[in-house]
C-alpha positions as CSV (number, residue, x, y, z in Angstrom):
1,M,79.0,14.8,-60.6
2,V,78.4,11.6,-62.5
3,I,76.4,11.8,-65.8
4,N,73.3,9.7,-66.4
5,S,71.7,11.6,-69.1
6,I,72.2,14.4,-71.7
7,L,68.4,15.1,-71.8
8,W,67.5,15.4,-68.1
9,S,69.5,17.7,-65.9
10,N,68.9,15.6,-62.7
11,G,69.5,12.4,-64.5
12,Q,66.0,11.1,-63.8
13,T,63.8,10.6,-66.8
14,E,60.3,12.1,-66.4
15,S,57.2,10.2,-67.3
16,L,57.2,10.1,-71.1
17,E,54.1,10.8,-73.2
18,V,53.0,7.9,-75.4
19,E,50.5,9.9,-77.5
20,D,50.7,13.3,-79.3
21,P,49.1,16.1,-77.4
22,D,45.7,17.4,-78.7
23,F,47.1,20.6,-80.1
24,F,49.8,19.0,-82.4
25,V,47.5,18.8,-85.5
26,D,46.2,22.4,-85.1
27,L,49.7,23.8,-84.8
28,N,51.3,21.5,-87.4
29,I,53.7,20.2,-84.7
30,D,52.8,16.7,-85.8
31,Q,54.2,17.5,-89.2
32,I,57.4,18.8,-87.6
33,I,57.9,15.7,-85.4
34,N,57.1,13.3,-88.2
35,G,59.7,15.0,-90.3
36,I,62.3,14.7,-87.5
37,I,61.7,11.0,-86.7
38,D,61.0,9.7,-90.2
39,K,64.7,9.1,-90.9
40,N,65.4,7.8,-87.4
41,K,62.6,5.3,-86.8
42,D,65.0,2.8,-85.2
43,Y,65.4,5.1,-82.2
44,D,61.8,5.5,-81.0
45,L,62.2,9.2,-80.6
46,R,58.6,10.2,-80.6
47,P,58.1,10.1,-76.8
48,L,61.1,12.4,-76.4
49,F,59.5,15.0,-78.7
50,D,56.0,14.5,-77.2
51,T,57.2,15.2,-73.6
52,T,58.1,18.7,-72.4
53,P,60.2,18.9,-69.3
54,E,58.6,20.1,-66.1
55,S,61.8,21.8,-64.9
56,I,63.3,25.0,-66.4
57,D,66.7,23.7,-65.4
58,T,66.3,20.8,-67.8
59,V,65.3,23.2,-70.6
60,R,68.4,25.2,-70.0
61,Y,70.5,22.1,-69.7
62,R,69.4,21.1,-73.2
63,Q,69.9,24.6,-74.6
64,D,73.5,24.7,-73.4
65,I,74.1,21.4,-75.3
66,F,72.7,22.9,-78.5
67,K,75.0,25.9,-78.0
68,D,78.0,23.5,-77.9
69,L,76.6,21.8,-81.0
70,Q,76.7,25.1,-82.9
71,N,80.5,24.4,-83.0
72,P,81.0,22.4,-86.3
73,V,83.9,20.5,-84.8
74,T,81.8,19.3,-81.8
75,L,78.9,18.4,-84.0
76,A,81.1,16.4,-86.4
77,V,82.7,14.5,-83.5
78,L,79.3,13.4,-82.1
79,K,77.9,12.7,-85.6
80,E,80.8,10.4,-86.3
81,Y,80.4,8.6,-82.9
82,S,76.7,8.2,-83.6
83,M,77.3,6.6,-87.0
84,R,79.9,4.2,-85.6
85,M,77.6,3.2,-82.8
86,R,74.8,2.7,-85.2
87,S,77.0,0.2,-87.1
88,V,77.8,-1.6,-83.8
89,Y,74.1,-2.0,-83.1
90,A,73.4,-3.1,-86.6
91,M,75.9,-5.9,-86.4
92,L,74.6,-7.0,-83.0
93,S,70.9,-6.9,-84.1
94,G,71.6,-9.2,-87.1
95,H,74.1,-11.7,-85.7
96,E,71.7,-13.9,-83.6
97,R,70.4,-15.7,-86.7
98,L,73.9,-16.6,-87.9
99,Y,75.8,-19.8,-87.5
100,Q,77.7,-20.3,-84.2
101,Y,81.2,-19.3,-85.2
102,Q,80.0,-16.6,-87.6
103,K,77.8,-15.1,-84.9
104,Q,80.7,-15.1,-82.5
105,G,82.9,-13.5,-85.1
106,W,80.4,-10.7,-85.7
107,H,80.1,-10.2,-82.0
108,L,83.8,-9.8,-81.7
109,D,84.0,-7.3,-84.7
110,A,81.1,-5.3,-83.2
111,A,83.0,-5.2,-79.8
112,L,86.2,-4.0,-81.5
113,M,84.3,-1.3,-83.4
114,Y,82.7,-0.2,-80.1
115,F,86.0,0.0,-78.3
116,D,87.6,2.0,-81.1
117,S,84.7,4.4,-81.3
118,I,84.7,5.1,-77.6
119,Q,88.5,5.6,-77.5
120,D,88.2,7.9,-80.5
121,L,85.4,9.8,-78.8
122,A,87.4,10.3,-75.6
123,K,90.3,11.7,-77.5
124,K,88.3,14.0,-79.8
125,L,86.1,15.4,-77.0
126,G,89.3,16.0,-75.0
127,D,90.5,18.2,-77.9
128,T,87.2,20.1,-78.2
129,H,86.1,23.2,-76.2
130,L,82.9,22.5,-74.3
131,D,80.8,24.8,-72.2
132,S,77.6,22.8,-71.5
133,Q,77.4,20.8,-68.3
134,G,75.9,17.8,-70.2
135,L,78.7,17.4,-72.8
136,T,81.4,18.3,-70.3
137,L,80.2,15.5,-67.9
138,L,80.0,13.2,-70.9
139,R,83.6,13.9,-71.8
140,D,84.8,13.3,-68.2
141,Y,82.8,10.1,-68.1
142,V,84.1,8.7,-71.4
143,Q,87.7,9.6,-70.5
144,A,87.5,7.9,-67.1
145,Y,85.7,4.9,-68.7
146,V,88.4,4.2,-71.3
147,S,91.1,4.6,-68.6
148,S,89.4,2.0,-66.3
149,K,90.9,-1.4,-65.8
150,S,87.8,-3.1,-66.9
151,F,87.6,-1.3,-70.3
152,M,91.3,-1.8,-71.0
153,G,91.1,-5.4,-70.0
154,I,88.2,-6.3,-72.2
155,S,89.4,-4.3,-75.2
156,E,92.9,-5.8,-75.0
157,E,91.4,-9.3,-74.8
158,A,89.3,-8.6,-77.9
159,R,92.3,-7.5,-79.8
160,R,94.3,-10.6,-78.8
161,V,91.4,-12.9,-80.0
162,K,91.2,-11.0,-83.3
163,A,95.0,-11.1,-83.8
164,K,95.0,-14.9,-83.2
165,L,92.2,-15.4,-85.7
166,S,93.9,-13.2,-88.2
167,T,97.0,-15.5,-88.2
168,I,95.0,-18.5,-89.4
169,C,96.1,-19.8,-92.8
170,Y,94.6,-22.9,-94.4
171,E,94.4,-24.8,-97.7
172,M,91.1,-25.9,-99.3
173,S,90.9,-28.4,-102.1
174,I,87.6,-28.6,-103.9
175,G,86.8,-31.9,-105.8
176,S,83.7,-33.1,-107.6
177,T,82.2,-34.6,-104.4
178,R,84.6,-33.6,-101.6
179,V,86.0,-30.5,-100.0
180,T,89.2,-31.0,-98.1
181,V,90.5,-28.5,-95.6
182,R,94.0,-28.6,-94.0
183,K,96.5,-26.3,-92.3
184,D,98.6,-24.3,-94.7
185,R,101.7,-26.2,-95.7
186,G,103.6,-23.1,-97.1
187,R,102.9,-23.8,-100.7
188,Q,102.4,-21.2,-103.3
189,N,99.8,-18.6,-102.5
190,Y,97.1,-18.9,-105.1
191,N,95.3,-15.8,-103.8
192,E,98.1,-13.6,-105.1
193,I,98.1,-15.4,-108.4
194,L,94.4,-15.0,-108.9
195,R,94.5,-11.3,-108.0
196,E,97.2,-10.8,-110.6
197,V,95.3,-12.7,-113.3
198,F,92.1,-10.7,-112.7
199,S,93.8,-7.3,-112.0
200,K,93.2,-6.2,-115.7
201,F,89.5,-6.3,-115.0
202,R,89.7,-3.8,-112.2
203,G,88.0,-0.5,-112.7
204,K,85.6,-1.8,-115.4
205,K,82.1,-1.0,-114.4
206,E,79.1,-3.2,-115.4
207,S,75.8,-1.6,-116.2
208,A,73.5,-1.3,-113.2
209,G,71.1,-3.7,-114.9
210,N,73.6,-6.6,-114.9
211,L,74.7,-6.2,-111.3
212,Q,73.3,-8.5,-108.6
213,H,73.8,-7.6,-104.9
214,F,73.6,-10.3,-102.3
215,N,73.1,-8.7,-98.9
216,D,72.3,-11.8,-96.9
217,P,75.2,-12.4,-94.6
218,S,74.2,-15.9,-93.6
219,M,76.3,-18.9,-94.6
220,N,75.1,-21.9,-96.7
221,H,75.6,-25.5,-95.6
222,V,79.0,-25.8,-97.4
223,E,80.4,-22.7,-95.9
224,I,79.2,-23.8,-92.4
225,A,80.9,-27.2,-92.9
226,V,84.1,-25.6,-94.0
227,L,84.2,-23.2,-91.1
228,A,83.6,-26.2,-88.7
229,L,86.6,-28.0,-90.2
230,I,88.8,-24.9,-89.8
231,A,87.7,-24.6,-86.1
232,R,88.8,-28.2,-85.6
233,L,92.2,-27.5,-87.2
234,F,92.7,-24.4,-85.0
235,P,91.0,-25.2,-81.6
236,E,93.0,-22.7,-79.5
237,E,92.0,-19.7,-81.6
238,F,88.4,-20.6,-81.8
239,K,88.2,-21.4,-78.1
240,A,89.4,-17.9,-77.4
241,L,86.6,-16.6,-79.6
242,I,84.0,-18.7,-77.8
243,T,85.3,-17.6,-74.4
244,F,85.1,-13.9,-75.3
245,Y,81.5,-14.3,-76.6
246,D,80.4,-16.2,-73.5
247,N,82.1,-13.8,-71.0
248,H,81.2,-10.5,-72.7
249,S,77.8,-10.9,-74.3
250,S,76.9,-7.4,-73.1
251,F,80.0,-5.2,-73.6
252,I,78.3,-1.9,-74.2
253,D,78.3,0.4,-71.1
254,P,74.7,1.1,-70.1
255,V,75.3,4.8,-69.5
256,L,76.8,5.2,-72.9
257,A,74.0,3.2,-74.5
258,R,71.4,5.6,-73.0
259,I,73.4,8.7,-74.0
260,Y,73.8,7.3,-77.6
261,H,70.0,7.1,-77.8
262,E,69.5,10.5,-76.3
263,L,72.0,12.0,-78.6
264,Q,69.6,11.3,-81.5
265,F,67.2,13.9,-80.0
266,Y,69.8,16.6,-80.8
267,L,71.2,15.3,-84.0
268,S,67.8,14.5,-85.6
269,Y,66.5,18.0,-84.9
270,I,69.7,19.6,-86.3
271,E,69.3,17.5,-89.4
272,Y,65.7,18.5,-89.8
273,I,66.2,22.3,-89.6
274,S,69.4,22.2,-91.7
275,P,67.8,22.6,-95.1
276,V,65.6,25.4,-93.7
277,R,68.8,27.2,-92.4
278,N,70.4,26.8,-95.8
279,T,67.6,29.0,-97.3
280,G,68.8,31.8,-95.0
281,L,66.2,31.6,-92.3
282,K,67.5,31.9,-88.8
283,F,67.1,29.9,-85.6
284,C,67.9,31.0,-82.1
285,I,68.1,29.6,-78.6
286,P,65.5,31.6,-76.7
287,E,66.0,33.1,-73.3
288,I,63.7,31.3,-70.9
289,R,62.5,33.3,-67.9
290,N,59.7,33.1,-65.4
291,E,58.5,36.6,-66.3
292,R,55.9,37.1,-69.0
293,D,57.7,39.9,-70.9
294,I,58.0,37.9,-74.1
295,Y,59.0,38.4,-77.7
296,C,60.3,36.7,-80.8
297,I,62.0,38.4,-83.8
298,Q,61.5,37.0,-87.3
299,S,59.5,34.0,-86.3
300,F,58.0,31.6,-88.8
301,D,56.0,28.4,-89.2
302,L,58.7,25.7,-89.2
303,A,56.4,23.0,-90.8
304,L,55.5,25.4,-93.6
305,A,59.2,26.5,-94.1
306,H,60.3,22.9,-94.3
307,K,57.8,22.3,-97.1
308,F,58.9,25.4,-98.9
309,T,62.6,24.2,-99.0
310,S,61.7,21.9,-101.8
311,S,59.5,24.3,-103.8
312,G,61.8,27.3,-103.3
313,S,58.9,29.5,-102.2
314,P,59.9,32.4,-99.9
315,V,59.0,32.3,-96.2
316,V,57.7,35.5,-94.6
317,T,58.8,36.1,-91.0
318,N,57.0,38.0,-88.4
319,D,57.6,39.4,-84.9
320,F,55.5,39.2,-81.8
321,R,55.9,40.9,-78.4
322,L,53.9,41.1,-75.2
323,S,54.9,43.2,-72.2
324,R,54.1,42.1,-68.7
325,N,50.7,43.8,-68.6
326,E,49.6,42.4,-72.0
327,N,48.3,38.9,-72.5
328,I,45.9,38.8,-75.5
329,I,46.7,39.4,-79.1
330,V,43.7,39.7,-81.5
331,V,44.7,39.1,-85.1
332,T,42.5,40.4,-87.9
333,G,42.9,41.1,-91.6
334,P,41.9,39.6,-95.0
335,N,41.4,35.9,-95.6
336,N,44.4,34.0,-96.6
337,G,46.6,36.8,-95.3
338,G,48.8,34.6,-93.0
339,K,46.8,35.0,-89.7
340,T,46.5,31.3,-89.0
341,T,50.2,30.7,-90.0
342,F,51.2,33.5,-87.6
343,A,49.2,31.8,-84.8
344,R,50.8,28.5,-85.5
345,S,54.3,29.9,-85.4
346,F,53.5,31.5,-82.0
347,G,52.4,28.1,-80.6
348,Q,55.3,26.3,-82.2
349,A,57.8,28.7,-80.7
350,F,56.5,28.0,-77.2
351,Y,56.4,24.2,-77.7
352,L,59.8,23.9,-79.3
353,A,61.3,26.2,-76.6
354,A,59.8,24.0,-73.9
355,L,61.7,21.0,-75.3
356,G,64.9,23.0,-75.1
357,L,65.2,23.2,-78.9
358,P,66.4,26.2,-81.1
359,I,63.3,27.9,-82.4
360,P,62.6,29.9,-85.6
361,G,63.8,33.5,-85.2
362,T,66.8,35.6,-84.7
363,E,66.2,36.4,-81.0
364,A,63.5,35.5,-78.5
365,R,62.5,35.6,-74.8
366,L,59.8,33.2,-73.7
367,F,58.5,31.5,-70.5
368,L,57.9,27.8,-69.8
369,A,54.2,27.3,-70.4
370,D,52.4,24.7,-68.3
371,K,50.0,23.8,-71.2
372,I,49.1,24.8,-74.7
373,Y,45.4,24.8,-75.7
374,T,44.0,25.3,-79.2
375,H,40.6,25.9,-80.5
376,F,40.5,25.6,-84.3
377,E,37.5,25.2,-86.5
378,K,36.5,21.6,-86.9
379,S,34.1,20.0,-89.3
380,E,30.9,18.7,-87.8
381,E,30.8,15.0,-86.9
382,P,27.6,13.1,-87.8
383,E,27.6,11.1,-84.5
384,N,27.9,14.4,-82.5
385,L,24.3,15.4,-81.6
386,R,25.4,18.9,-80.5
387,G,25.2,21.8,-83.0
388,K,28.3,23.5,-84.3
389,L,28.0,26.5,-81.9
390,E,27.3,24.4,-78.9
391,D,30.2,22.2,-79.7
392,D,32.5,25.2,-80.0
393,L,31.3,26.5,-76.6
394,V,31.7,23.2,-74.9
395,R,35.3,22.9,-76.2
396,M,36.0,26.4,-75.1
397,R,34.6,25.8,-71.7
398,K,37.0,22.9,-71.1
399,I,39.9,25.1,-72.0
400,L,38.9,27.9,-69.7
401,D,38.3,25.5,-66.8
402,L,41.9,24.1,-67.1
403,A,43.9,27.2,-68.2
404,T,46.2,29.1,-65.8
405,E,48.2,32.2,-66.1
406,R,51.1,30.0,-67.4
407,S,49.0,28.6,-70.2
408,I,49.0,29.4,-73.9
409,I,45.6,29.6,-75.7
410,I,45.3,29.8,-79.4
411,I,41.9,30.4,-81.0
412,N,41.4,30.4,-84.7
413,E,38.2,31.7,-86.4
414,M,35.8,30.6,-83.7
415,L,32.1,31.4,-83.8
416,S,31.7,31.4,-87.6
417,S,28.5,29.3,-87.3
418,T,26.5,32.0,-85.7
419,T,25.4,35.6,-86.5
420,S,27.8,38.4,-86.2
421,K,25.8,40.0,-83.4
422,D,25.9,36.8,-81.3
423,A,29.5,36.0,-82.2
424,I,30.6,39.5,-81.0
425,Q,28.7,39.1,-77.7
426,I,30.0,35.5,-77.0
427,G,33.6,36.4,-78.2
428,K,33.8,39.4,-75.9
429,R,32.8,37.2,-73.0
430,I,35.4,34.6,-73.9
431,I,38.1,37.3,-74.1
432,D,37.0,38.7,-70.8
433,L,37.3,35.3,-69.1
434,I,40.8,34.7,-70.6
435,S,41.8,38.1,-69.4
436,K,40.7,37.3,-65.9
437,K,42.6,34.0,-66.1
438,N,45.6,36.0,-67.3
439,S,46.5,33.3,-69.8
440,I,48.5,34.2,-72.9
441,C,46.2,34.1,-75.9
442,I,46.3,34.5,-79.7
443,Y,42.8,35.1,-81.1
444,V,42.5,35.0,-84.9
445,T,39.1,36.4,-86.0
446,F,37.2,38.0,-88.8
447,L,35.5,40.3,-86.3
448,D,37.3,43.6,-85.9
449,E,35.3,44.4,-82.8
450,F,37.5,42.0,-80.7
451,A,40.6,44.0,-81.6
452,K,39.0,47.2,-80.1
453,I,38.4,45.7,-76.7
454,H,40.4,47.6,-74.0
455,G,43.6,45.8,-73.0
456,V,44.0,43.6,-76.0
457,V,46.8,43.9,-78.5
458,S,45.6,44.4,-82.1
459,M,47.7,42.9,-84.9
460,V,46.6,43.1,-88.5
461,S,47.6,41.1,-91.6
462,Q,48.9,43.6,-94.1
463,V,48.3,44.1,-97.7
464,D,50.4,45.7,-100.4
465,P,50.2,49.5,-100.1
466,I,50.1,49.9,-103.9
467,A,47.9,46.9,-104.8
468,S,45.7,46.5,-101.7
469,E,44.2,43.2,-102.9
470,I,47.6,41.6,-102.6
471,R,48.6,40.0,-99.2
472,T,52.0,40.6,-97.9
473,F,51.6,38.0,-95.1
474,K,53.2,40.4,-92.6
475,I,51.4,40.7,-89.3
476,V,52.0,44.0,-87.4
477,R,50.6,45.9,-84.5
478,S,47.9,48.1,-85.9
479,E,44.3,49.2,-85.6
480,P,41.9,46.8,-87.4
481,N,41.2,47.9,-91.0
482,G,39.0,45.1,-92.3
483,L,36.4,47.4,-93.7
484,A,39.0,49.5,-95.6
485,Y,40.3,46.2,-97.2
486,A,36.7,45.2,-98.1
487,R,36.3,48.6,-99.8
488,V,39.5,48.0,-101.8
489,V,38.3,44.6,-103.0
490,A,34.8,46.0,-103.9
491,E,36.5,48.9,-105.8
492,K,38.6,46.5,-107.8
493,Y,35.7,44.3,-108.9
494,G,33.3,47.2,-109.4
495,L,31.1,46.3,-106.5
496,T,30.9,49.5,-104.5
497,Y,27.5,50.9,-103.7
498,Q,27.9,53.8,-106.1
499,K,29.1,51.6,-109.0
500,I,26.3,49.1,-108.5
501,L,23.7,51.9,-108.5
502,R,25.3,53.4,-111.7
503,R,25.2,50.0,-113.5
504,I,21.5,49.5,-112.5
505,K,20.6,53.0,-113.9
506,E,22.5,52.2,-117.1
């Protein structure tokens, strides 16, 4: 089997999304992807992270590659290859504006760097244990490529041209109005004399304020004229350089060019989660099945965890589990108790898993969702003539029309704009419709009545058992206890019915 891609199992790229899906902002997935691609803007990676594969085979294909990349040796080999290829492309992208011979020289140096990096990759991958189909096919392809007559021919030609150019020796005399260039006549080498004279200054560092760095590689008119004279003195060597440039303007193999770009999908994600891993939080490669018996152990909000790496704040992990006959989780508990964060981590787990990425958690089993829908509270827009409640219901209606039994629906604090009585009646109807659709749903609410509906799974944000006004941010399966929590808060601040009456009497 010939490799065409390390992202798509069948080698055919699916239609890539050009815009972030609607739920990205609600689930903080936009923050995750921005963090991944910020350091890798040259690669245009956003479409790869915006597009989930339609095939479960592609998801598993990517997962297997991530398993191979858990080996530090394999990861180091591909990181080194990526860095060297980045240098190759950097040289090629900047050489067009250079003077003729300099441009051709940069092109030759970039080609030599490319040939060396590919040969080194073939050797090191040959010494590395690989299990994934993608990286195994890549190894076979690279080894066959470097052994091909075409590769050996062009790489040997490049080295011959470079060797010829490296033998050029010339003299240059600089007068007040004239620069003379001639072939070396074997006279004393002033380069060595100058090195010896100035050797005593080696190792001395100037203060940073006195240093000037000149990064412009272009040549001035004097340098261009000198190089033109050298080319006239050594026509055979420069003719070989020109011939190589004309015959091999595109020396990078198109398959390896594509794979180099796709490799950044893996390396950039590993780089993004690395500081989070260093805090002790775990990532796992979830088992992907068609069945809906799902769970994730010690899950967490990746965007929040990444923010906390700089502040040192601890990240609380939570578990979720749904058996085959369960599909709706209602999350209740005190405000600012971690309910929304829990809902976001649930949605993130499904989306990251659908991309074939390692997800937050120690162990997980999920299915490939066809779509993720979110309904989070939004501020009213002046140009929207609908009321807040009507707008909520219209948005919810669209979700229910499109959702299937393979969809994920995440609802956060809906119906806050109406009375509790109406909210309970409407919310129960929404839960009933979701139940009939058999979609997987997380419903975060301040109404305990939803958690008491037959067939839903009740999960509650916990408080400290000693100081009940303190949130622990743990979400566990439990009967709703919002009223009990309200009593604790009222007791703490002296606002119970009995205490209010006593103060009035006093």
